[in-house]
Residue, then its C-alpha position, 0 to 999 in steps of 0.5 A: m799835128t798833121r800826122d794825126i790826119d789821114w790825108a789819104a782819106v781827105k783826098a778821097e773826099f774829092p772825086a776829081a783828085a783820084k783821076s789826076i794829080d792836080l797841082g793847079i789849085a791856085g787856078g781852080g780847085p776840085m769840090s768835095r762830095k759833100a760840097a757838091a751834094a749841098g748845092a744839088r740838094y737845093f735844086a732837088e728841094a726847089s724842084e720838088g717842094g718849091e718855096a716850102h723850103w724857104n725858111d730852111w734855106v734861110s737858116r742854112s745860109e746863116a750857118v754858111r755865114r757863121s762858117v765864113a766868119r770862123t774862116v776869116g776870124a770875123a764876127e758873123a755880122d761882118v760877113a756878106l755872101i757875094a758872087s766873087a772877090s772881084v764883086g767884093l773889091t768893087l763894093l769896097a772901092r765904092l765904100f772907101d771912095s775918096p781922092s786919096a791914092v791906093l797903095t798896093i804891091d808889085r805883081e798884084f792880081p788885077s781884081v785887087t787894083l782895077p776897081f780903084l783905077a776905075g774910080g779914078r784913084e791914083l795907084k802907088v806900087l810898093p816894090i817886093g824883095s827877091d823872095f817876093g815879100v815886103d819889109w813893112g818896117r822899111v817902106d819908103p814914106e814917100l810912097v805912102k804919102g797921100c794914100g788912104v787904102l792898102a789893097i793887097s793879096h794875102v798870098g801872091f798868085r804869081t809869087g806864092y808869098a804869104h804876107d804877115l797879116g798882123a804886120i799889114g794891120r800894124f803898118c796900116r794903123r801906123h800910116g792911117l790906111i784902110s787895109i783891104v786883103d784879098a784872101t782868094q789864094s789862102a782862105g780855108v788853108l792858111p790861118i786868117d784872123m782879121t779881128a786879131a790883125q785889125l784888118d778892115a776888110v777881107v774878101f775871097s772867092a770860093y773856087k780855089w782853095p776852099g773848093g766851093g765852086y764858082g759863083i760864090g765868095a765872101l766879104a768881111i768888113d769891120a763894123r766901124h766902117r758900116w756905113p758912116g757915109g751911107l751904104p754905097v749900093q742898095g737893094w731890097r735886102s740892104a734895108r734894116v727891115p727888108y720885109d717892110l719893103h719901103f720904096d721911098r726911103l733909105d734905112p740901111t742895115p748896120t750889118a754886112e748883109g746889106l751888101e748882098l743887095g738881094n737874096v743869098p745865092f742859095p745853092t752856091a752858098f750851101a756848097l761853100g758852107e760844106a767846103l769850109d766846114l771840111l777845112n775848118g774841121l781839119g784846122q787851118d793851122a794843121i793845113a798850113l803845116r801840111l802845105v809847108d811839109l809838102g812844099q819842102r818836099l817839092h822844093a827838095g825835088l826841084d833842087r835835085l832836078a836843078i830847077p830854080v825855086l823862085s818862091t820863098r823857102e821861109p816856112a812863115h811865108m810859104s803857102g800852097i803855091t810854088i813858083a819854079r823857073i822853067p824855060d818854055a813853061t807852056t810846053i812843059v804844062q802841056a806835056l804834063a797834062s798828057k800824063q794827067i798832071r795839072v800845073s799852070r804857067r805864070g810868065a813865059d818861064e814860070l811854072r806854078i805848082s800848087v799843093h793842097v789837102t788833096t795832095l799826097e807825098a806820092d803825088i809830088d814824087s810822081f810829078l817830079t818823075a814826070l817832070a824829069d821825063v818832059l824836061p828838054r834834054 
């Protein structure tokens, strides 16, 4: 499947990818020409025509909503366009507010848990295995007792482990938990079907793997949660009929759009739409297979250098992220940066290496050669 795609041509769509070997996508990814142009087009239109373009902007933002829905396997009415995953997780913590505890896993990203802690919720942490995964069929029932929500990342930012979303959905249904998944490290490049997995909510930021830039993300929430206890936040576009402009009554819309509160951030939303259309055009299955192929090439090269690979080698759970153990990782990151190779450090002795649609086999080989040059003798 991946051999039918000209990956060099895909890379050429990202101008920044030609200037360096970017293996730091998990921290932030480059934008394609079309994504950047979509944002710039808005500013040009606003400058030259002002509100004359309003109806077109609204129409284009709805197309973005459809692209997000396709990306995460949700209905269009499930999708809200928001500033970031952190905003979405904060909204979800407000929506699913209760005295119950929140279940998460070790090494989770702070944005996934802090909104619940800020609301006074108890946090229970599941241990992870040596491959950083969770055996969902063997979770200690005592840890689940008293919990109402499972909040978890699809792919661990410090592990690269891609959890089975279907298994998460089944686990949550078995234990009566609300499932909240942060897909910031997977959206657009790994298959996500929240409807098939029966997940309750999925959020992501766009500045990493989608290549949509900063200031935009998305939240998808299943219709059965809209909004039995009332909409937890309100803005003028939270109303069922926004342009009625009632100030003295609450009549929330039944769609996720109500969580946007006000107008869609048009320029960033348009960039996100183009970014997702590029990835969706390639196909999430094809991209996922490509990431496994590249990851296996990377792992083999690290093996030759006797560098321990900490991330899983099981294809079903591989993502674009590989964690390798290297002493004094900060020095290695800086040395590689001087060679125009971008990676990141996670932990004093952990190197995080990210492959993406902008990565070619030659990029991995060049990275491995450079890494060998900068390793302590």
